[in-house]
N, C-alpha and C positions, 0 to 999 in steps of 0.2 A: 408121686409128686404131688397131686391133688390133696393126700393127706396131710403132705407139709402145709399147706397154703390154710387147710382147718386148722391146725395146731396155730398156725400165725393168727387166725381168726379168734381162736378161743384165749389166748396169751391177748391179743390184741384189744381184745374187750375190757379185759382186767385193767392192763393199763394207760387205755383211753379213756376209763372212767377217773382213773387216779388223777390223769391230767387236767381233765373236767373239771374236778374237783379243786386242784389245784390253782387251775388260772382263774374260776369264778371267785377266792377269794380276793383277787385283784382289779378283777373286769365286770362289773355291776351287771351287763348286757347278759352275761353267762348264768344269772342267776336261774333262770327257769330250767326245769329238767329237760324241757325240750332241746335245748339247747346242748344235751349231750351229742347229740345226733351228729353236730359239726364235729365230734373226734371220732364217732362211732363208726358212721358210714364210709367215709375215707378207705379207713384200713380194710372194710371188708369190702368194697369195691377193689382196691389193690389186690386183694387175696382171689375174687372172682375172677376178674380181668386175665391173673396169669395163669388160674384154673382150667379157664375155659375160654382160650384166646380165640377158637372159631368159631365163635358165635354170631359176633356183632361183623360189619363191615371193618376191612382191615385199617382204613385211615380212622374212623372213629376209635377202633381198639388202641392203635397206637396214640392218640392224643390222650385214651381213657389212662392209660398206661405210664405216662409221661407225668400227666397232674397228679395222680395218685402215687407215683414213685417219688415226686417231689413232696408231696405230704409226708410219704414215710418217713423222709429223712426228718422231717419237722417233731414227726412221733420219735423216732429213735435219739435225738436230741433231748425230748422234752423228756425220756425217761430219765437221764442222765439228770436234765434239771430236777426232777421230780424228788430225787436222793437229795440235791444241794438243797431245794426249800425245805426237806425236812429238818437239815442240819440247821439252815438258818433262822427257819421259826424257832427252833429249840433256843438258838443263839440268843434272838431277838426278845424271847420271854425271859430268861435268866439275867438278861441286861438292861431288861424294859426298853425297849429299843422299837415301836410300835411301826415307826415308818419304815423299818429296815427290809420287810419281807417283801412290801411292795414296790420298793426302790430295785432291790434285787432280780423280782422276777422281770419287771420291765425291760431293765439293762441288759438280762440274759436273752428274752426274747430278742432284742437287737441283734444281740451275738447269734444266734440262733439265724436267723433271718439271714444274715450277711453270709453268714458259712454257707447257707444255702445255694443262695445267689454266685459267690465266689466257685464254688463246689461244682454248681452248674456248668459256669463258664468253664472251668477249669477241665470238666468230663468230656467236653468237647473242641476241646483245642488240644493235639496232638504234637507230638515233640518226637525229633529223631535222638537216639542215644548211643554214640559212636564209640565201639572199642576196637585196639589192635592187640592181634595178638603173632609175635614174633616165634617163629619156629626154625629147626635145623633141620627138620623131613625136609625131602624136595620137592620143591614146587616150580612148576613152568613158569607160573606169573603169579603175583599178588591174588588172591582169591578173596570177591565180598561176598559177605552173605547177609541179606537181610530177615531178619528174624521177627516175627510177631505173634500173638496169641490170644485169646479169650475176645475175640471178636462178639461174641455171642449174638448172633443174626435171630431176629425173630420179634419180639413182640416192641419192643424197643426201637430196632435196627434194622433198616431192609437195604435197598437195592441201592438207592443212593448212599449210603454210610459207606456201602462196598465200592462202589464207584470211586469214592473221594480216597477210600485206603488203598486200592490198587495204582491209582496214580501217583500217591506218595511212595509207594514202595517200588514202582518203575523208576521212579525219579532218582531213587539213590542208584538207579544203574546195577543192579546187584548181579554176581555171577550165580548163586544159588538162594532159592529163598526158602526157608524152614517156617512153618507153622506148628505152634506148640499146642494145637487142641482146643475145645469149647469154642470149636467155629460157631455151631449152632447151638442158641440157646432152648434145650427141653424140644420143642415141636418141630420137626423136620418137616412134617407137612405144610405149617404155616409158612417155613422159611422157600420150599419149592415151587408152593403156589402163588409166592410173590417175587419170586427170580431172583431172590437175595445174592445167591451165592455165583449166578452167571456172570457177571461182570470179572469173578476170578479167573477165567480162561484167557483173559487179557495179561495175566502176569509173563513178565519178560526176564528171563533167567537162562542164558546157554547151558548150565548144568542143569535145570529143571528144579522141579517144587514137589517139596515132599513136606508131610503131614505126621503128627500122631493124635491118637485120640485123647479126648477129655473126655472127664465125668459127665458134664451136660450134651455131649455126643453120644452116650452110651445108655443113659439113665432111661432111656423108654424102650429100648431094644430095637433103634432102626439104625446102627451102625452100618450093618449090612447095607441098605440101600443107601446112607451116606458115601459109602466108600463107592458104591456104583457111579452116584451122581458124579464124583470128585474125579473116579476113573476119566467121567467123559470131559471135563474140563482139564484132564491130562497132569492132576495134582497126585502123585505119587503115597498112598499111606503104607507107612512102615509099623507095624506090629509085631512086636518080639521077634525083630528080625535085622540083620545086618546086610545093606546093601553098597554098592563101590559107584561111587560118583566119580566118573572121568580116570582121568589115571593116576592123582595123588589121594582122592579123599575117601573114606569109608563112611557111611553115615548107620549107629544102632539106633534104633528105633521102639520105645516100649508101649505096650497096651497101658490104658490110663489104670491108678492104682486101684480106683474104685472096684475095678472088674478083675484086675488080675493079682493083687495084693502084693505086685512085685516077687510071684514066684518065677518068674522068668530069669534063669539063671544067664546073663547075657556074655559074651564071649570076651576073652582077652583082647584088649587093642593090639591090632599090628603094631609093629616097630617100626614098618617102612613106608607107614600111608598115613598122612593127617585122619586121627579118627576123632568122630564127634559123635555125642550122645545127645539124646532126646527124650525126653520125657516130659507129660502134664504139671503133673505134681513134683515139686522139687524134694523126691524122697530118698534118690540114690546117689546123690552130690560124690557123697563120701567113697562110696562102692567104685562109682566109674572112675575117681581118682587112682586107686588103688588099681585098677586094672587096667591102667595108664591110656586113657581117653587124654584127649589134649584139648578138648572144649568141650563144654556140655551147656545145654538149653533147657530151659522148664518156664512156665507160668504158674497157673491158676491162683497165685496169692490175692492178686491185684491190690498187691501191696497195703491189706486191707479196705481198701477204697475209700475210706474218712475214719480221719481219727475220731477217737483212738484206737481204731481197731488194729491199727499196726502194731501198737503195743502186742497185742495176740498174735499175730502172723512172725513177729520177730522171736517170739519163744517157742514157736510152732516147728520152724523149720530154720537148718542151719545156715540157710539163706533165702528171705523173702522178697528180696528185690534187689539188683545193682547186679555188679561183676565183682567176682572176688576168686581168688587162684583157691585150690586145694590141692596141696603138694604140687605137681606141676601141670594142673589143669585149672584153664581160665573158666569158671562157671559164669552162668549169666540165667538171671531170672527177670523175665520181663513182669510190670505190674499190669498188662494188656492193652489192647486198642480199643477194646470195648468195657462191658462194667455188665452187673447183673441187677436186674430188678430196681435199684435207685440210681437216677441219672445226677450221682454227686460223686466227685471227685473231692477231697480235703486231703491232700498227699499229692505223692508224684503224680504229675499229668501223663496222660495215657500214650505210650511211646510204639515207637519203632526201630528197634535196635539193628544197627548197621555194625555188623564186626570186620574186622580186614585181617587176613591171615596172608602175613609175609615173611619172607627170610630176611 
């Protein structure tokens, strides 16, 4: 994982210097070469704090992560602006419009700052998304499922975040809770030391709480320790297995694609029970539908997290966010309750999905 942030630092150096050269054409205060550090240092800090999160006190680490994460959103949108800057500069020279570039850069900078401010607000204001599924299969009573994924507990979000999440889930009064992976953001030690998962023991659901692994849960080789701790919280991991839930429901859960590459050939869904299917990455929706599952649940995509990334996730997955029928199966993909790295969401608000199954 640290090698990933080394790559970010290398790429960040190139683009940060390019952004500095762009902005100094408009802002005279950036004329000194030392001002390039204003663009370089935050990228290095973002990479180092994410790669070495256990070095500093946790409160300091989280504060630095938030500030550098917000800057990284500025860095990202400035890359897009850099491309537009080159086009506008060429246009201005062709049509002899010397004031075009300064006005464009200043206007675009205002837009970027508004996107980041609005995106930060959006990232911290969660919503419920409700769906209803009608089945002809036997149910003693309607079943309400609360589904969430991608909490990414760690450097950005800790115990307070978990307490708020659990309160919101319990407020929906679910019969069953499903968790779609990426519960931990890379460093399990950081999360356990802070007690960020501890509030999850307060989840209330008569039919139980079930989870699958996400790519961030497995990438550091600590998924076994994570499972042991989740077991102590009465959260059941379902990894390439099918379990019966009550009298009327079965759940099939897959290991994360990053580890299994979807080599597990899960069983045909039973015809006499409501069959649920859950995976972290929404890669098996069509297959689950052909095997007769009634509902599927996935996360991972974050719906791109901030525009225009969603134009990429839309093309990567047959469903990157929302709910959609695949044959007779209702597939639901959440954009996640938390986020990764950059505390900004320009797009759908983070959600808890509440699905009611009834006759």
